[in-house]
VMD Tcl script that draws the C-alpha trace (Angstrom):
set ca {
  {-91.48 113.42 204.41}
  {-90.92 116.69 202.55}
  {-93.70 119.15 203.39}
  {-95.40 121.19 200.70}
  {-96.63 124.70 201.47}
  {-99.08 126.45 199.13}
  {-98.28 130.12 198.53}
  {-101.30 132.23 197.56}
  {-100.52 135.50 195.79}
  {-101.35 137.65 192.81}
  {-98.12 137.30 190.86}
  {-98.63 140.47 188.84}
  {-98.22 142.60 191.98}
  {-96.71 140.20 194.55}
  {-94.35 138.21 192.34}
  {-91.12 139.21 194.08}
  {-92.61 138.39 197.47}
  {-93.90 135.00 196.30}
  {-90.49 134.13 194.84}
  {-88.77 135.16 198.08}
  {-91.18 132.96 200.07}
  {-90.47 130.05 197.72}
  {-86.74 130.47 198.33}
  {-87.21 130.66 202.09}
  {-89.34 127.51 202.20}
  {-86.92 125.61 200.00}
  {-84.07 126.76 202.26}
  {-85.95 125.10 205.13}
  {-86.32 121.85 203.18}
  {-89.93 122.38 202.11}
  {-91.49 122.41 198.68}
  {-93.42 125.48 197.58}
  {-96.63 125.28 195.56}
  {-97.14 128.80 194.20}
  {-100.73 129.49 193.13}
  {-101.29 132.61 191.03}
  {-104.59 134.27 191.96}
  {-103.96 137.29 189.71}
  {-105.93 138.00 186.54}
  {-104.92 141.12 184.64}
  {-101.21 141.98 184.84}
  {-98.32 139.83 183.67}
  {-96.98 137.40 186.29}
  {-93.62 138.45 187.73}
  {-92.75 135.01 189.10}
  {-93.21 131.39 188.12}
  {-96.42 129.70 189.25}
  {-96.82 125.98 189.93}
  {-100.57 126.34 189.48}
  {-101.21 129.09 186.97}
  {-104.02 131.62 186.85}
  {-105.36 129.72 183.83}
  {-105.59 126.54 185.93}
  {-107.28 128.38 188.80}
  {-109.82 130.05 186.52}
  {-110.68 126.72 184.89}
  {-111.09 125.04 188.29}
  {-113.36 127.94 189.24}
  {-115.71 127.26 186.35}
  {-114.51 129.84 183.82}
  {-111.46 130.62 181.68}
  {-108.88 133.35 181.93}
  {-109.93 134.54 178.47}
  {-113.51 135.01 179.64}
  {-112.39 136.89 182.75}
  {-110.19 139.20 180.68}
  {-113.01 140.00 178.23}
  {-114.44 142.54 180.67}
  {-112.29 142.29 183.78}
  {-113.82 143.41 187.09}
  {-112.96 142.34 190.61}
  {-116.61 141.53 191.26}
  {-116.60 138.93 188.47}
  {-113.03 137.65 188.59}
  {-112.38 137.34 192.33}
  {-115.12 134.77 193.10}
  {-113.97 132.61 190.17}
  {-110.33 132.65 191.25}
  {-111.21 131.98 194.88}
  {-113.51 129.13 193.88}
  {-110.81 127.60 191.72}
  {-108.15 127.95 194.38}
  {-110.40 126.29 196.96}
  {-111.12 123.39 194.60}
  {-107.45 122.78 193.86}
  {-106.39 123.20 197.50}
  {-108.97 120.64 198.64}
  {-107.90 118.27 195.87}
  {-104.24 118.56 196.93}
  {-105.13 118.20 200.62}
  {-107.22 115.07 200.02}
  {-104.30 113.54 198.13}
  {-101.88 114.40 200.94}
  {-99.96 116.73 198.64}
  {-100.18 120.00 200.61}
  {-99.42 120.52 204.30}
  {-99.92 124.24 204.89}
  {-100.90 127.50 203.24}
  {-99.24 130.93 203.28}
  {-100.91 134.00 201.78}
  {-99.71 137.56 201.09}
  {-101.94 140.47 200.20}
  {-103.51 143.85 200.81}
  {-107.25 144.47 201.10}
  {-108.30 142.43 198.07}
  {-105.64 139.76 198.47}
  {-106.38 139.28 202.16}
  {-110.08 138.81 201.48}
  {-109.38 136.27 198.71}
  {-106.63 134.33 200.48}
  {-108.47 134.05 203.80}
  {-111.63 132.86 202.07}
  {-109.53 129.99 200.73}
  {-108.05 129.40 204.18}
  {-111.47 129.30 205.83}
  {-112.39 126.43 203.53}
  {-109.56 124.28 204.89}
  {-109.90 122.00 207.95}
  {-109.16 123.00 211.51}
  {-105.56 122.25 212.38}
  {-104.29 122.70 208.82}
  {-101.57 125.42 209.03}
  {-102.79 128.80 207.74}
  {-100.67 131.98 207.83}
  {-101.74 135.27 206.24}
  {-99.26 138.15 205.84}
  {-101.49 141.18 205.41}
  {-101.43 144.96 205.39}
  {-104.75 144.87 207.27}
  {-103.70 142.58 210.14}
  {-103.32 145.37 212.71}
  {-107.04 146.16 212.54}
  {-110.23 144.14 212.96}
  {-109.41 140.78 211.41}
  {-112.67 139.11 212.48}
  {-114.22 139.13 208.98}
  {-111.08 137.53 207.55}
  {-110.55 134.91 210.26}
  {-114.21 134.02 210.82}
  {-114.22 130.91 213.01}
  {-111.05 129.34 211.59}
  {-107.53 129.02 213.03}
  {-105.87 131.53 210.72}
  {-102.68 133.20 211.94}
  {-102.69 136.84 210.82}
  {-99.30 138.61 210.55}
  {-99.10 142.37 210.01}
  {-96.79 143.17 207.11}
  {-95.99 146.63 208.60}
  {-95.05 148.05 205.19}
  {-97.11 147.61 202.05}
  {-96.45 144.35 200.22}
  {-94.98 146.13 197.26}
  {-91.32 145.35 196.81}
  {-88.67 143.75 199.01}
  {-86.56 145.62 201.56}
  {-84.74 144.85 204.79}
  {-87.96 145.00 206.81}
  {-90.31 143.03 204.56}
  {-87.70 140.37 203.86}
  {-87.44 139.58 207.54}
  {-91.22 139.59 208.07}
  {-91.81 137.32 205.09}
  {-88.99 135.04 206.25}
  {-90.64 134.84 209.68}
  {-93.93 133.91 208.03}
  {-92.25 131.19 205.98}
  {-90.56 129.85 209.11}
  {-93.84 129.91 211.00}
  {-95.85 127.93 208.46}
  {-92.95 125.52 207.94}
  {-92.84 124.89 211.70}
  {-96.61 124.34 211.82}
  {-96.40 121.86 208.96}
  {-93.78 119.83 210.84}
  {-96.05 119.34 213.88}
  {-96.77 115.66 214.45}
  {-99.92 116.03 216.57}
  {-102.82 114.46 214.61}
  {-105.45 116.59 212.91}
  {-108.59 117.08 215.07}
  {-110.72 114.60 213.11}
  {-108.07 111.86 213.31}
  {-107.77 111.47 217.08}
  {-109.46 109.10 219.53}
  {-112.00 106.35 219.48}
  {-114.63 108.43 221.31}
  {-116.36 111.52 219.92}
  {-114.98 114.94 220.81}
  {-117.48 116.81 223.01}
  {-118.20 120.47 222.29}
  {-119.13 122.54 225.35}
  {-120.07 126.22 225.64}
  {-119.13 128.34 228.63}
  {-119.40 131.84 230.05}
  {-117.66 133.47 233.00}
  {-120.83 133.07 235.10}
  {-120.58 129.29 234.56}
  {-116.83 128.66 234.74}
  {-116.86 126.79 238.05}
  {-119.50 124.47 236.64}
  {-117.60 124.08 233.38}
  {-114.44 123.10 235.25}
  {-116.37 120.46 237.16}
  {-117.89 119.18 233.92}
  {-114.41 118.74 232.44}
  {-113.41 116.58 235.41}
  {-116.48 114.38 235.02}
  {-115.94 113.98 231.28}
  {-112.32 113.07 231.97}
  {-113.43 110.42 234.46}
  {-115.37 108.81 231.63}
  {-112.50 109.07 229.13}
  {-113.90 111.87 226.94}
  {-112.04 114.87 225.53}
  {-113.85 118.22 225.50}
  {-113.27 121.42 223.55}
  {-114.73 124.41 225.41}
  {-116.01 127.45 223.51}
  {-116.33 130.89 225.06}
  {-119.94 131.64 224.13}
  {-119.51 135.27 223.10}
  {-120.64 134.94 219.48}
  {-117.56 133.63 217.72}
  {-117.31 130.74 220.18}
  {-120.73 129.31 219.46}
  {-120.29 129.78 215.72}
  {-116.94 127.98 215.83}
  {-118.49 125.07 217.73}
  {-121.21 124.69 215.13}
  {-118.71 124.93 212.27}
  {-116.80 122.06 213.87}
  {-120.01 120.04 214.07}
  {-120.61 120.57 210.37}
  {-117.05 119.50 209.58}
  {-117.38 116.30 211.62}
  {-114.85 117.27 214.30}
  {-117.39 117.43 217.15}
  {-119.63 114.43 217.75}
  {-121.77 115.50 220.72}
  {-122.65 118.75 222.51}
  {-123.00 120.02 226.06}
  {-124.53 123.41 225.25}
  {-124.12 124.81 228.74}
  {-124.21 128.55 227.90}
  {-126.93 130.30 225.89}
  {-126.18 133.97 226.40}
  {-125.49 134.11 222.67}
  {-129.22 133.62 222.07}
  {-130.20 136.42 224.46}
  {-127.77 138.83 222.85}
  {-128.95 137.81 219.39}
  {-132.55 138.61 220.32}
  {-131.54 142.07 221.51}
  {-128.70 142.68 219.03}
  {-125.90 142.89 221.57}
  {-122.26 141.91 222.01}
  {-122.42 138.10 222.26}
  {-124.95 137.54 219.45}
  {-124.51 134.05 218.05}
  {-126.21 134.58 214.70}
  {-129.24 132.92 213.09}
  {-127.73 129.40 212.89}
  {-126.82 129.27 216.56}
  {-128.54 126.37 218.36}
  {-129.80 124.82 215.11}
  {-126.85 122.79 213.82}
  {-126.57 119.95 216.34}
  {-130.28 119.28 216.11}
  {-130.39 119.27 212.32}
  {-127.37 116.93 212.19}
  {-128.92 114.58 214.73}
  {-126.01 114.90 217.17}
  {-126.62 114.02 220.82}
  {-126.98 117.25 222.76}
  {-127.44 118.18 226.40}
  {-128.90 121.68 226.65}
  {-128.85 124.16 229.53}
  {-129.88 127.84 229.29}
  {-126.85 129.01 231.26}
  {-126.18 132.74 231.36}
  {-129.27 133.56 229.32}
  {-130.88 135.79 231.97}
  {-128.66 138.78 231.15}
  {-127.11 140.60 228.19}
  {-123.54 141.67 227.49}
  {-123.40 145.24 226.16}
  {-120.22 147.00 225.09}
  {-120.17 150.52 226.58}
  {-117.87 153.40 227.38}
  {-116.14 152.60 230.71}
  {-118.70 152.37 233.52}
  {-121.46 154.09 231.52}
  {-125.04 152.82 231.89}
  {-127.05 152.97 228.62}
  {-130.24 154.99 228.92}
  {-132.45 152.09 227.81}
  {-131.33 149.87 230.68}
  {-131.22 152.32 233.60}
  {-134.46 150.93 235.06}
  {-133.08 147.36 235.09}
  {-131.01 145.57 237.70}
  {-127.46 145.44 236.40}
  {-123.77 144.86 237.09}
  {-120.58 145.56 235.15}
  {-118.84 142.37 234.07}
  {-115.83 144.60 233.53}
  {-115.62 148.39 232.97}
  {-116.67 148.16 229.30}
  {-119.12 145.24 229.41}
  {-122.43 146.25 230.96}
  {-124.72 143.42 232.09}
  {-128.45 144.15 232.60}
  {-130.84 141.54 233.96}
  {-133.76 140.80 231.61}
  {-137.24 141.34 233.02}
  {-139.95 138.69 232.69}
  {-141.27 139.84 229.32}
  {-137.78 140.11 227.84}
  {-136.68 136.78 229.26}
  {-139.78 135.07 227.86}
  {-138.88 136.36 224.40}
  {-135.51 134.63 224.76}
  {-137.24 131.37 225.78}
  {-139.46 131.54 222.72}
  {-136.45 132.13 220.46}
  {-134.60 129.17 221.96}
  {-137.64 126.99 221.29}
  {-137.90 128.25 217.72}
  {-134.25 127.48 216.99}
  {-134.58 123.95 218.36}
  {-137.55 123.00 216.17}
  {-135.21 121.30 213.68}
  {-133.91 118.85 216.31}
  {-133.95 115.28 215.05}
  {-131.54 113.44 217.36}
  {-131.28 112.71 221.05}
  {-131.66 115.90 223.08}
  {-132.33 116.75 226.72}
  {-132.94 120.21 228.20}
  {-131.81 120.43 231.82}
  {-133.36 123.37 233.66}
  {-131.59 124.70 236.81}
  {-134.66 126.38 238.28}
  {-132.73 128.10 241.09}
  {-130.58 130.21 238.75}
  {-129.03 129.99 235.29}
  {-125.58 131.26 236.36}
  {-123.64 132.82 239.21}
  {-125.27 136.24 238.70}
  {-128.77 134.70 239.03}
  {-128.02 132.09 241.72}
  {-129.05 132.64 245.36}
  {-127.17 135.69 246.60}
  {-126.23 136.77 243.06}
  {-126.53 140.42 241.99}
  {-129.05 139.62 239.21}
  {-131.33 137.30 241.17}
  {-134.97 137.49 239.96}
  {-137.09 134.47 240.88}
  {-140.26 135.74 239.15}
  {-138.48 136.36 235.85}
  {-136.83 132.93 236.06}
  {-140.20 131.24 236.61}
  {-141.73 133.01 233.59}
  {-138.73 131.99 231.47}
  {-138.82 128.32 232.41}
  {-142.57 128.11 231.83}
  {-142.25 129.71 228.39}
  {-139.26 127.54 227.48}
  {-141.07 124.30 228.32}
  {-144.00 125.47 226.23}
  {-141.80 126.45 223.27}
  {-139.61 123.35 222.97}
  {-140.42 120.64 220.41}
  {-141.89 117.46 221.85}
  {-138.80 115.44 220.90}
  {-136.67 117.26 223.49}
  {-136.94 115.77 226.96}
  {-137.12 118.36 229.75}
  {-135.62 117.70 233.18}
  {-136.17 120.27 235.93}
  {-133.68 120.45 238.80}
  {-134.26 122.57 241.91}
  {-130.73 123.92 241.97}
  {-128.52 126.44 240.19}
  {-126.49 125.93 237.04}
  {-123.08 125.65 238.72}
  {-124.13 123.15 241.38}
  {-121.69 120.20 241.09}
  {-124.46 117.62 241.28}
  {-126.43 119.38 238.54}
  {-123.35 119.52 236.34}
  {-122.55 115.85 236.96}
  {-126.13 114.91 236.09}
  {-125.86 116.87 232.83}
  {-122.57 115.24 231.83}
  {-123.65 111.71 232.68}
  {-126.95 112.20 230.89}
  {-125.10 113.25 227.72}
  {-122.71 110.30 227.99}
  {-125.69 107.95 228.30}
  {-126.88 109.21 224.89}
  {-123.63 108.35 223.12}
}
mol new
graphics top color blue
foreach p $ca { graphics top sphere $p radius 0.5 }
foreach p [lrange $ca 0 end-1] q [lrange $ca 1 end] { graphics top cylinder $p $q radius 0.2 }
display resetview
């Protein structure tokens, strides 16, 4: 089957580049669907979906946008229209990948469209900003960012090759025959969070899930990981959750590196998905520092360095209780099957017997506050062991499977 790749560009300023990409894709046997996201200048290449069509799909008209043209007004309309038409084409099986080109404004617009598309759908963005912090553009989606090196303003021997590479990349992705994530398997995909202080336990959990015939996608719970897991829940990719690591909640309470954001730990419960909960790694924070520098605020705490630039202080009883209360607050919306497993002898390798952040009194205060804070619908199971104990992990996995 001939694959169709959508090209997103403002054809008043990126017309030559869009035409070159069309030629490259057609050379590879693909069909190009050029979508003109420009508004003001005259298009310098032929669009398959015109700016008029995009504006109309976005709830306005090009005439209205040109009456008093501003980026603040026009950009949301054009993005909204592009998303609507992309989703329409995807649902009809008429588009198999997306390739964007742009600078600051174009990258923001194109990647917003890309973030609306499903996981696994090929997304390549050629951008002048791709050598910097691309987190705001990528979000939690599988967008491939390619640095354009030169400005996207005219073709030359460098930009031709880079654009040709981008066309080849998205064409190759579109040819992949592995099913999309929501099309595979007769059992739900399990989402599991993990941190370095839980990795041995996570590896054992994977083996137990495999014994029972379940696939698992593991998320590094450092902020973006937890948010990506919850996005996949909302999109129907993940059907059950082993939320093994909750350091993202601790860092959110104290505004540190791994903060998971306000929705973290609320999505599975509100969707009614089966979830097995464990407060792994929640006894400490992850703080980005200058190499081997201890922040003044935390000098009176027990601490280690996870690596030279990630400082890890142990929370005292009062601080750890505030995390327990926040976990309980976030879980109030839980409507489905949920079990909280408490490893009372340590929530991770740092806090386990012999660990550098061991604090039995703080742990006890945390577990007492957590039990008090949880909604009545969540069953609590206390286990006199640590979070990475193989038997504890097996019990967690088998308990979750019993809920499916």
